[in-house]
N, C-alpha and C positions, 0 to 999 in steps of 0.2 A: 340516919341517912343506909337508905338501903337502896340499893341500884338497882334500877329497871330491868338490867339483862341477870339480877338472881329473883323475878317475879315467875311463880308458876302459876296463879291463879287464884280467883277471890271467889267465896261463895257466901250471899247476902241468907241471912235467916231474919224472923220475927214480922212483924208490923204493925200497923196499930201505934199505939204508942212507943212502943220501942223497938230498934232494930238491931241484929248485932251482924258487921261485916267483919269477915274473916279474912285478910290479904296474905296472904302464904309464900315465902321468899327460901332460897334454897337453905339458910340457917336460923330464917327468924320467924315467928308467924306474930301478924299485926292485927291485934280484934278492936275494933272498932262499936262503941255505942252509938247513939243517938235515933237522929228521924229522918227519913226524907234520904236514905243511904246509897238510893240505885244510881243516881247522881253520882259519887261517889266509887262505886264498881265499874262503871262504866267509863269512867276516866281512866281510872286503872288498868282497864284490860284493855286499853287502846296504848297504852303508856306515857300518858298524856299529865300525869299528876305530878307537882313537882314541891308541894309542900300541903301536910295534912297536920291541923293543929284544932284542941280544943278550945269552944266558944265560951269565956267566962259569964259568968251568971247574968251580971250588970247588962252583956249586949245582947242577949237573946232576944229580947222584945226589938232590936233593931232588925232583924230578920225577917223577909217576906213569907209568905204562907208559901208553902213548895219546896222550901229552899230547905238545899241538907244543915243540919244540926248536928256539932259532935261534942257528947257530953262524958267521952272517957274514949282513948287510947291506951289501951295497953300492949308491951312487946314483948314478944315471948322467945328465948333460942328453940329452934324447932327439936318434934324426938330424935332425929334421924343427928340433928349434928352433937346432939348429945352421947349418942349411944357414940359416934367417931370420937369425942373427946375420952367418953371411956376407956375406950380401947387401943387411944394410944398412948 
């Protein structure tokens, strides 16, 4: 649970079969791997995203073409937060 008021920016890279969406918050970074992630980037920048979850493999055939598919989510502490933790 990362609050919208700590959201800083989103960065989408890649194309074709694989994309990576980087969501940067004040103290954490969220890396999302999947397909058609532009829609997720847009709703996050509008601060409208309420939940993000990986889609189980057995449900991927239920998603219509052009819809976002999340294959992996990784959350890490940001470098700035790590530096502050080490300094105190």
